Predicted model as a PDB file, atoms N, CA, C, CB and O in Angstrom, pLDDT in the B-factor column:
MODEL        1                                                                  
ATOM      1  N   MET A   1       0.869  -1.123   0.003  1.00 80.00           N  
ATOM      2  CA  MET A   1       0.265   0.156  -0.045  1.00 80.00           C  
ATOM      3  C   MET A   1       0.865   1.139  -0.206  1.00 80.00           C  
ATOM      4  CB  MET A   1      -0.310   0.425   0.808  1.00 80.00           C  
ATOM      5  O   MET A   1       0.557   2.072  -0.949  1.00 80.00           O  
ATOM      6  N   LYS A   2       2.122   1.005   0.714  1.00 87.00           N  
ATOM      7  CA  LYS A   2       2.957   2.291   0.858  1.00 87.00           C  
ATOM      8  C   LYS A   2       3.232   2.580  -0.513  1.00 87.00           C  
ATOM      9  CB  LYS A   2       4.336   2.174   1.746  1.00 87.00           C  
ATOM     10  O   LYS A   2       2.687   3.644  -0.810  1.00 87.00           O  
ATOM     11  N   ALA A   3       3.817   2.102  -1.420  1.00 87.00           N  
ATOM     12  CA  ALA A   3       4.343   1.797  -2.665  1.00 87.00           C  
ATOM     13  C   ALA A   3       3.338   2.698  -3.730  1.00 87.00           C  
ATOM     14  CB  ALA A   3       4.342   0.082  -2.894  1.00 87.00           C  
ATOM     15  O   ALA A   3       3.639   3.607  -4.503  1.00 87.00           O  
ATOM     16  N   ILE A   4       1.899   1.996  -3.411  1.00 83.00           N  
ATOM     17  CA  ILE A   4       0.995   2.809  -4.340  1.00 83.00           C  
ATOM     18  C   ILE A   4       0.734   3.938  -4.114  1.00 83.00           C  
ATOM     19  CB  ILE A   4      -0.097   2.401  -4.520  1.00 83.00           C  
ATOM     20  O   ILE A   4       0.292   4.618  -5.040  1.00 83.00           O  
ATOM     21  N   LEU A   5       0.937   4.587  -2.664  1.00 89.00           N  
ATOM     22  CA  LEU A   5       0.533   5.738  -2.421  1.00 89.00           C  
ATOM     23  C   LEU A   5       1.719   6.902  -2.761  1.00 89.00           C  
ATOM     24  CB  LEU A   5       0.055   5.674  -1.029  1.00 89.00           C  
ATOM     25  O   LEU A   5       1.501   8.089  -3.006  1.00 89.00           O  
ATOM     26  N   LEU A   6       2.962   6.262  -2.708  1.00 90.00           N  
ATOM     27  CA  LEU A   6       4.304   7.120  -2.956  1.00 90.00           C  
ATOM     28  C   LEU A   6       3.938   6.917  -4.416  1.00 90.00           C  
ATOM     29  CB  LEU A   6       6.024   6.523  -2.331  1.00 90.00           C  
ATOM     30  O   LEU A   6       3.602   7.942  -5.010  1.00 90.00           O  
ATOM     31  N   SER A   7       3.942   5.870  -5.048  1.00 87.00           N  
ATOM     32  CA  SER A   7       3.683   6.571  -6.731  1.00 87.00           C  
ATOM     33  C   SER A   7       2.463   7.374  -7.419  1.00 87.00           C  
ATOM     34  CB  SER A   7       3.687   5.442  -7.692  1.00 87.00           C  
ATOM     35  O   SER A   7       2.399   7.795  -8.574  1.00 87.00           O  
ATOM     36  N   LEU A   8       1.624   7.456  -6.498  1.00 85.00           N  
ATOM     37  CA  LEU A   8       0.604   8.357  -6.794  1.00 85.00           C  
ATOM     38  C   LEU A   8       0.872   9.748  -6.418  1.00 85.00           C  
ATOM     39  CB  LEU A   8      -0.557   7.940  -6.198  1.00 85.00           C  
ATOM     40  O   LEU A   8       0.440  10.706  -7.060  1.00 85.00           O  
ATOM     41  N   LEU A   9       1.462   9.823  -5.557  1.00 89.00           N  
ATOM     42  CA  LEU A   9       1.876  11.194  -4.854  1.00 89.00           C  
ATOM     43  C   LEU A   9       2.978  11.773  -5.903  1.00 89.00           C  
ATOM     44  CB  LEU A   9       2.590  10.956  -3.146  1.00 89.00           C  
ATOM     45  O   LEU A   9       2.985  12.946  -6.277  1.00 89.00           O  
ATOM     46  N   ALA A  10       3.961  10.728  -6.347  1.00 90.00           N  
ATOM     47  CA  ALA A  10       4.955  11.248  -7.766  1.00 90.00           C  
ATOM     48  C   ALA A  10       4.247  11.644  -8.793  1.00 90.00           C  
ATOM     49  CB  ALA A  10       5.884  10.150  -8.462  1.00 90.00           C  
ATOM     50  O   ALA A  10       4.572  12.610  -9.484  1.00 90.00           O  
ATOM     51  N   GLY A  11       3.456  11.103  -8.941  1.00 85.00           N  
ATOM     52  CA  GLY A  11       2.802  11.194 -10.142  1.00 85.00           C  
ATOM     53  C   GLY A  11       1.618  12.781 -10.181  1.00 85.00           C  
ATOM     54  O   GLY A  11       1.305  13.473 -11.149  1.00 85.00           O  
ATOM     55  N   VAL A  12       1.268  12.886  -8.923  1.00 89.00           N  
ATOM     56  CA  VAL A  12       0.632  14.210  -8.665  1.00 89.00           C  
ATOM     57  C   VAL A  12       1.791  15.115  -8.604  1.00 89.00           C  
ATOM     58  CB  VAL A  12      -0.267  14.276  -7.322  1.00 89.00           C  
ATOM     59  O   VAL A  12       1.447  16.237  -8.977  1.00 89.00           O  
ATOM     60  N   ILE A  13       2.875  15.062  -8.318  1.00 90.00           N  
ATOM     61  CA  ILE A  13       4.086  15.982  -7.904  1.00 90.00           C  
ATOM     62  C   ILE A  13       4.656  16.384  -9.464  1.00 90.00           C  
ATOM     63  CB  ILE A  13       5.398  15.050  -6.803  1.00 90.00           C  
ATOM     64  O   ILE A  13       5.135  17.458  -9.828  1.00 90.00           O  
ATOM     65  N   VAL A  14       4.454  15.252 -10.180  1.00 88.00           N  
ATOM     66  CA  VAL A  14       5.115  15.491 -11.692  1.00 88.00           C  
ATOM     67  C   VAL A  14       3.881  16.350 -12.565  1.00 88.00           C  
ATOM     68  CB  VAL A  14       5.522  13.739 -12.581  1.00 88.00           C  
ATOM     69  O   VAL A  14       4.174  17.203 -13.403  1.00 88.00           O  
ATOM     70  N   GLY A  15       2.419  15.966 -12.214  1.00 86.00           N  
ATOM     71  CA  GLY A  15       1.560  16.510 -12.890  1.00 86.00           C  
ATOM     72  C   GLY A  15       1.641  18.205 -12.769  1.00 86.00           C  
ATOM     73  O   GLY A  15       1.650  19.024 -13.689  1.00 86.00           O  
ATOM     74  N   ILE A  16       1.690  18.405 -11.485  1.00 90.00           N  
ATOM     75  CA  ILE A  16       1.615  20.018 -11.028  1.00 90.00           C  
ATOM     76  C   ILE A  16       3.073  21.059 -11.608  1.00 90.00           C  
ATOM     77  CB  ILE A  16       1.607  20.008  -9.039  1.00 90.00           C  
ATOM     78  O   ILE A  16       3.018  22.230 -11.982  1.00 90.00           O  
ATOM     79  N   VAL A  17       4.306  20.163 -11.518  1.00 92.00           N  
ATOM     80  CA  VAL A  17       5.235  20.935 -11.981  1.00 92.00           C  
ATOM     81  C   VAL A  17       5.098  20.856 -13.260  1.00 92.00           C  
ATOM     82  CB  VAL A  17       6.433  20.688 -11.571  1.00 92.00           C  
ATOM     83  O   VAL A  17       5.553  21.930 -13.652  1.00 92.00           O  
ATOM     84  N   PHE A  18       4.722  20.199 -14.264  1.00 90.00           N  
ATOM     85  CA  PHE A  18       4.738  19.946 -15.558  1.00 90.00           C  
ATOM     86  C   PHE A  18       3.442  21.109 -16.183  1.00 90.00           C  
ATOM     87  CB  PHE A  18       4.480  18.192 -15.774  1.00 90.00           C  
ATOM     88  O   PHE A  18       3.328  21.504 -17.343  1.00 90.00           O  
ATOM     89  N   LYS A  19       2.554  21.469 -14.965  1.00 91.00           N  
ATOM     90  CA  LYS A  19       1.629  22.221 -15.455  1.00 91.00           C  
ATOM     91  C   LYS A  19       2.264  23.678 -15.073  1.00 91.00           C  
ATOM     92  CB  LYS A  19       0.178  21.836 -14.878  1.00 91.00           C  
ATOM     93  O   LYS A  19       2.232  24.502 -15.987  1.00 91.00           O  
ATOM     94  N   PHE A  20       2.752  24.033 -14.014  1.00 93.00           N  
ATOM     95  CA  PHE A  20       3.674  25.342 -13.783  1.00 93.00           C  
ATOM     96  C   PHE A  20       4.668  25.451 -14.501  1.00 93.00           C  
ATOM     97  CB  PHE A  20       4.222  25.508 -12.563  1.00 93.00           C  
ATOM     98  O   PHE A  20       5.225  26.531 -14.302  1.00 93.00           O  
ATOM     99  N   ILE A  21       5.358  24.579 -15.558  1.00 94.00           N  
ATOM    100  CA  ILE A  21       6.228  25.087 -16.693  1.00 94.00           C  
ATOM    101  C   ILE A  21       5.809  25.040 -17.845  1.00 94.00           C  
ATOM    102  CB  ILE A  21       7.320  24.540 -16.816  1.00 94.00           C  
ATOM    103  O   ILE A  21       6.475  25.146 -18.875  1.00 94.00           O  
ATOM    104  N   LYS A  22       4.470  24.849 -17.716  1.00 92.00           N  
ATOM    105  CA  LYS A  22       3.552  24.902 -19.232  1.00 92.00           C  
ATOM    106  C   LYS A  22       3.856  23.897 -20.221  1.00 92.00           C  
ATOM    107  CB  LYS A  22       3.786  26.273 -20.088  1.00 92.00           C  
ATOM    108  O   LYS A  22       3.705  24.240 -21.393  1.00 92.00           O  
ATOM    109  N   LEU A  23       4.285  22.630 -19.965  1.00 90.00           N  
ATOM    110  CA  LEU A  23       4.779  21.810 -20.715  1.00 90.00           C  
ATOM    111  C   LEU A  23       3.559  20.617 -20.818  1.00 90.00           C  
ATOM    112  CB  LEU A  23       6.193  21.426 -20.158  1.00 90.00           C  
ATOM    113  O   LEU A  23       2.930  20.354 -19.793  1.00 90.00           O  
ATOM    114  N   PRO A  24       3.310  20.050 -21.836  1.00 87.00           N  
ATOM    115  CA  PRO A  24       1.842  19.022 -21.782  1.00 87.00           C  
ATOM    116  C   PRO A  24       2.478  17.966 -20.988  1.00 87.00           C  
ATOM    117  CB  PRO A  24       1.106  18.310 -23.466  1.00 87.00           C  
ATOM    118  O   PRO A  24       3.696  17.795 -20.921  1.00 87.00           O  
ATOM    119  N   LEU A  25       1.346  17.083 -20.231  1.00 80.00           N  
ATOM    120  CA  LEU A  25       1.432  16.092 -19.666  1.00 80.00           C  
ATOM    121  C   LEU A  25       2.108  15.000 -19.764  1.00 80.00           C  
ATOM    122  CB  LEU A  25       0.699  15.892 -19.627  1.00 80.00           C  
ATOM    123  O   LEU A  25       1.470  14.332 -20.578  1.00 80.00           O  
ATOM    124  N   PRO A  26       3.048  14.380 -19.421  1.00 75.00           N  
ATOM    125  CA  PRO A  26       3.799  13.281 -20.215  1.00 75.00           C  
ATOM    126  C   PRO A  26       2.865  11.814 -19.720  1.00 75.00           C  
ATOM    127  CB  PRO A  26       5.725  13.235 -19.694  1.00 75.00           C  
ATOM    128  O   PRO A  26       3.371  10.926 -19.033  1.00 75.00           O  
ATOM    129  N   ALA A  27       1.724  11.792 -20.121  1.00 72.00           N  
ATOM    130  CA  ALA A  27       0.867  10.688 -19.908  1.00 72.00           C  
ATOM    131  C   ALA A  27       0.114  10.720 -21.065  1.00 72.00           C  
ATOM    132  CB  ALA A  27       0.047  10.714 -18.662  1.00 72.00           C  
ATOM    133  O   ALA A  27      -0.269  11.769 -21.583  1.00 72.00           O  
ATOM    134  N   PRO A  28      -0.183   9.284 -21.617  1.00 72.00           N  
ATOM    135  CA  PRO A  28      -1.457   9.106 -22.755  1.00 72.00           C  
ATOM    136  C   PRO A  28      -2.655   9.611 -22.429  1.00 72.00           C  
ATOM    137  CB  PRO A  28      -1.834   7.697 -23.077  1.00 72.00           C  
ATOM    138  O   PRO A  28      -2.938   9.952 -21.281  1.00 72.00           O  
ATOM    139  N   PRO A  29      -3.511   9.701 -23.509  1.00 75.00           N  
ATOM    140  CA  PRO A  29      -4.966   9.751 -22.952  1.00 75.00           C  
ATOM    141  C   PRO A  29      -5.280   8.986 -22.013  1.00 75.00           C  
ATOM    142  CB  PRO A  29      -5.897   9.500 -23.800  1.00 75.00           C  
ATOM    143  O   PRO A  29      -4.554   8.011 -21.822  1.00 75.00           O  
ATOM    144  N   VAL A  30      -6.306   9.172 -21.259  1.00 79.00           N  
ATOM    145  CA  VAL A  30      -6.713   8.582 -19.891  1.00 79.00           C  
ATOM    146  C   VAL A  30      -7.348   7.410 -20.399  1.00 79.00           C  
ATOM    147  CB  VAL A  30      -7.711   9.508 -18.898  1.00 79.00           C  
ATOM    148  O   VAL A  30      -6.597   6.532 -19.973  1.00 79.00           O  
ATOM    149  N   LEU A  31      -8.221   6.852 -21.017  1.00 82.00           N  
ATOM    150  CA  LEU A  31      -8.804   5.378 -21.386  1.00 82.00           C  
ATOM    151  C   LEU A  31      -7.507   4.519 -21.854  1.00 82.00           C  
ATOM    152  CB  LEU A  31     -10.053   5.443 -22.748  1.00 82.00           C  
ATOM    153  O   LEU A  31      -7.072   3.537 -21.253  1.00 82.00           O  
ATOM    154  N   THR A  32      -6.921   5.139 -23.168  1.00 83.00           N  
ATOM    155  CA  THR A  32      -6.047   4.372 -23.891  1.00 83.00           C  
ATOM    156  C   THR A  32      -4.836   4.088 -22.912  1.00 83.00           C  
ATOM    157  CB  THR A  32      -5.648   5.098 -25.227  1.00 83.00           C  
ATOM    158  O   THR A  32      -4.372   2.948 -22.869  1.00 83.00           O  
ATOM    159  N   GLY A  33      -4.314   5.097 -22.126  1.00 79.00           N  
ATOM    160  CA  GLY A  33      -3.455   5.228 -21.109  1.00 79.00           C  
ATOM    161  C   GLY A  33      -3.470   3.524 -20.389  1.00 79.00           C  
ATOM    162  O   GLY A  33      -2.721   2.555 -20.511  1.00 79.00           O  
ATOM    163  N   VAL A  34      -4.764   3.798 -19.596  1.00 81.00           N  
ATOM    164  CA  VAL A  34      -5.234   2.650 -18.611  1.00 81.00           C  
ATOM    165  C   VAL A  34      -5.121   1.344 -19.216  1.00 81.00           C  
ATOM    166  CB  VAL A  34      -6.718   2.806 -18.159  1.00 81.00           C  
ATOM    167  O   VAL A  34      -4.317   0.507 -18.804  1.00 81.00           O  
ATOM    168  N   LEU A  35      -5.954   1.137 -20.242  1.00 85.00           N  
ATOM    169  CA  LEU A  35      -5.837  -0.087 -21.649  1.00 85.00           C  
ATOM    170  C   LEU A  35      -4.555  -0.570 -21.474  1.00 85.00           C  
ATOM    171  CB  LEU A  35      -5.943   0.542 -23.425  1.00 85.00           C  
ATOM    172  O   LEU A  35      -4.382  -1.706 -21.032  1.00 85.00           O  
ATOM    173  N   GLY A  36      -3.439   0.311 -21.831  1.00 83.00           N  
ATOM    174  CA  GLY A  36      -2.274  -0.092 -22.170  1.00 83.00           C  
ATOM    175  C   GLY A  36      -1.338  -0.728 -20.986  1.00 83.00           C  
ATOM    176  O   GLY A  36      -0.582  -1.697 -21.052  1.00 83.00           O  
ATOM    177  N   ILE A  37      -1.623   0.096 -19.927  1.00 83.00           N  
ATOM    178  CA  ILE A  37      -1.125  -0.354 -18.713  1.00 83.00           C  
ATOM    179  C   ILE A  37      -1.908  -2.074 -18.297  1.00 83.00           C  
ATOM    180  CB  ILE A  37      -1.527   0.995 -17.544  1.00 83.00           C  
ATOM    181  O   ILE A  37      -1.180  -3.058 -18.423  1.00 83.00           O  
ATOM    182  N   PHE A  38      -2.752  -2.185 -18.023  1.00 87.00           N  
ATOM    183  CA  PHE A  38      -3.737  -3.210 -18.149  1.00 87.00           C  
ATOM    184  C   PHE A  38      -3.132  -4.420 -18.949  1.00 87.00           C  
ATOM    185  CB  PHE A  38      -5.014  -2.635 -18.843  1.00 87.00           C  
ATOM    186  O   PHE A  38      -2.798  -5.502 -18.465  1.00 87.00           O  
ATOM    187  N   GLY A  39      -3.063  -4.076 -20.117  1.00 88.00           N  
ATOM    188  CA  GLY A  39      -2.868  -4.802 -21.344  1.00 88.00           C  
ATOM    189  C   GLY A  39      -1.211  -5.301 -21.267  1.00 88.00           C  
ATOM    190  O   GLY A  39      -0.822  -6.380 -21.712  1.00 88.00           O  
ATOM    191  N   ILE A  40      -0.420  -4.383 -20.673  1.00 90.00           N  
ATOM    192  CA  ILE A  40       0.865  -4.970 -20.293  1.00 90.00           C  
ATOM    193  C   ILE A  40       1.021  -6.004 -19.084  1.00 90.00           C  
ATOM    194  CB  ILE A  40       1.696  -3.874 -20.011  1.00 90.00           C  
ATOM    195  O   ILE A  40       1.770  -6.979 -19.041  1.00 90.00           O  
ATOM    196  N   TYR A  41       0.245  -5.608 -18.241  1.00 91.00           N  
ATOM    197  CA  TYR A  41       0.317  -6.453 -16.823  1.00 91.00           C  
ATOM    198  C   TYR A  41      -0.342  -7.716 -16.926  1.00 91.00           C  
ATOM    199  CB  TYR A  41      -0.381  -5.710 -15.585  1.00 91.00           C  
ATOM    200  O   TYR A  41       0.024  -8.757 -16.381  1.00 91.00           O  
ATOM    201  N   PHE A  42      -1.645  -7.506 -17.889  1.00 92.00           N  
ATOM    202  CA  PHE A  42      -2.046  -9.146 -18.298  1.00 92.00           C  
ATOM    203  C   PHE A  42      -1.401 -10.054 -19.001  1.00 92.00           C  
ATOM    204  CB  PHE A  42      -3.079  -9.268 -18.979  1.00 92.00           C  
ATOM    205  O   PHE A  42      -1.547 -11.274 -18.914  1.00 92.00           O  
ATOM    206  N   GLY A  43      -0.296  -9.158 -20.081  1.00 93.00           N  
ATOM    207  CA  GLY A  43       0.393  -9.702 -20.876  1.00 93.00           C  
ATOM    208  C   GLY A  43       1.284 -10.753 -20.295  1.00 93.00           C  
ATOM    209  O   GLY A  43       1.412 -11.925 -20.648  1.00 93.00           O  
ATOM    210  N   GLY A  44       2.047  -9.903 -19.046  1.00 92.00           N  
ATOM    211  CA  GLY A  44       2.934 -10.786 -18.367  1.00 92.00           C  
ATOM    212  C   GLY A  44       2.492 -11.544 -17.741  1.00 92.00           C  
ATOM    213  O   GLY A  44       3.373 -12.319 -17.370  1.00 92.00           O  
ATOM    214  N   GLN A  45       1.146 -11.906 -17.213  1.00 94.00           N  
ATOM    215  CA  GLN A  45       0.634 -12.800 -16.329  1.00 94.00           C  
ATOM    216  C   GLN A  45       0.371 -13.844 -16.948  1.00 94.00           C  
ATOM    217  CB  GLN A  45      -0.376 -12.423 -15.666  1.00 94.00           C  
ATOM    218  O   GLN A  45       0.678 -14.924 -16.442  1.00 94.00           O  
ATOM    219  N   ILE A  46      -0.338 -13.776 -18.343  1.00 94.00           N  
ATOM    220  CA  ILE A  46      -0.391 -14.772 -19.320  1.00 94.00           C  
ATOM    221  C   ILE A  46       0.989 -15.538 -19.777  1.00 94.00           C  
ATOM    222  CB  ILE A  46      -0.996 -14.124 -20.452  1.00 94.00           C  
ATOM    223  O   ILE A  46       1.046 -16.762 -19.903  1.00 94.00           O  
ATOM    224  N   ALA A  47       2.084 -14.657 -20.004  1.00 94.00           N  
ATOM    225  CA  ALA A  47       3.153 -15.343 -20.340  1.00 94.00           C  
ATOM    226  C   ALA A  47       3.770 -16.303 -19.127  1.00 94.00           C  
ATOM    227  CB  ALA A  47       4.099 -14.337 -20.835  1.00 94.00           C  
ATOM    228  O   ALA A  47       4.473 -17.303 -19.271  1.00 94.00           O  
ATOM    229  N   GLU A  48       3.305 -15.713 -17.915  1.00 93.00           N  
ATOM    230  CA  GLU A  48       4.014 -16.786 -16.525  1.00 93.00           C  
ATOM    231  C   GLU A  48       2.997 -17.958 -16.651  1.00 93.00           C  
ATOM    232  CB  GLU A  48       3.938 -15.991 -14.548  1.00 93.00           C  
ATOM    233  O   GLU A  48       3.291 -19.141 -16.481  1.00 93.00           O  
ATOM    234  N   TRP A  49       1.882 -17.526 -16.938  1.00 93.00           N  
ATOM    235  CA  TRP A  49       1.079 -19.181 -17.056  1.00 93.00           C  
ATOM    236  C   TRP A  49       1.310 -20.044 -18.183  1.00 93.00           C  
ATOM    237  CB  TRP A  49      -0.530 -19.112 -17.140  1.00 93.00           C  
ATOM    238  O   TRP A  49       1.132 -21.255 -18.058  1.00 93.00           O  
ATOM    239  N   VAL A  50       1.617 -19.637 -19.064  1.00 93.00           N  
ATOM    240  CA  VAL A  50       2.120 -20.623 -20.118  1.00 93.00           C  
ATOM    241  C   VAL A  50       3.418 -20.949 -19.911  1.00 93.00           C  
ATOM    242  CB  VAL A  50       2.022 -20.148 -21.479  1.00 93.00           C  
ATOM    243  O   VAL A  50       3.832 -21.854 -20.635  1.00 93.00           O  
ATOM    244  N   LYS A  51       4.250 -20.442 -19.071  1.00 91.00           N  
ATOM    245  CA  LYS A  51       5.632 -20.763 -18.961  1.00 91.00           C  
ATOM    246  C   LYS A  51       5.551 -21.627 -17.806  1.00 91.00           C  
ATOM    247  CB  LYS A  51       6.622 -19.542 -18.812  1.00 91.00           C  
ATOM    248  O   LYS A  51       6.328 -22.581 -17.784  1.00 91.00           O  
ATOM    249  N   SER A  52       4.834 -21.483 -16.943  1.00 90.00           N  
ATOM    250  CA  SER A  52       4.597 -22.813 -16.178  1.00 90.00           C  
ATOM    251  C   SER A  52       4.139 -24.129 -16.700  1.00 90.00           C  
ATOM    252  CB  SER A  52       3.720 -22.580 -15.288  1.00 90.00           C  
ATOM    253  O   SER A  52       4.452 -25.208 -16.195  1.00 90.00           O  
ATOM    254  N   PHE A  53       3.226 -23.938 -17.952  1.00 85.00           N  
ATOM    255  CA  PHE A  53       3.116 -25.104 -18.466  1.00 85.00           C  
ATOM    256  C   PHE A  53       4.124 -25.872 -19.215  1.00 85.00           C  
ATOM    257  CB  PHE A  53       2.230 -25.001 -19.087  1.00 85.00           C  
ATOM    258  O   PHE A  53       3.861 -27.059 -19.405  1.00 85.00           O  
ATOM    259  N   LEU A  54       5.376 -25.344 -19.734  1.00 83.00           N  
ATOM    260  CA  LEU A  54       6.089 -25.766 -20.638  1.00 83.00           C  
ATOM    261  C   LEU A  54       7.377 -26.002 -19.627  1.00 83.00           C  
ATOM    262  CB  LEU A  54       6.172 -24.780 -21.917  1.00 83.00           C  
ATOM    263  O   LEU A  54       8.435 -26.450 -20.069  1.00 83.00           O  
TER     264      LEU A  54                                                      
ENDMDL                                                                          
END                                                                             
């Protein structure tokens, strides 16, 4: 839980800094970014599952 809160805090700080120096946010559009992250995670899980059978 501590790692989750720290990563959220780091993201908030980066977002604030980028807005203050008037740079675009270093993140993909919300829905596609979230789906991409889930895809990467589930792909890794599937690879581990397949690897356990081989």
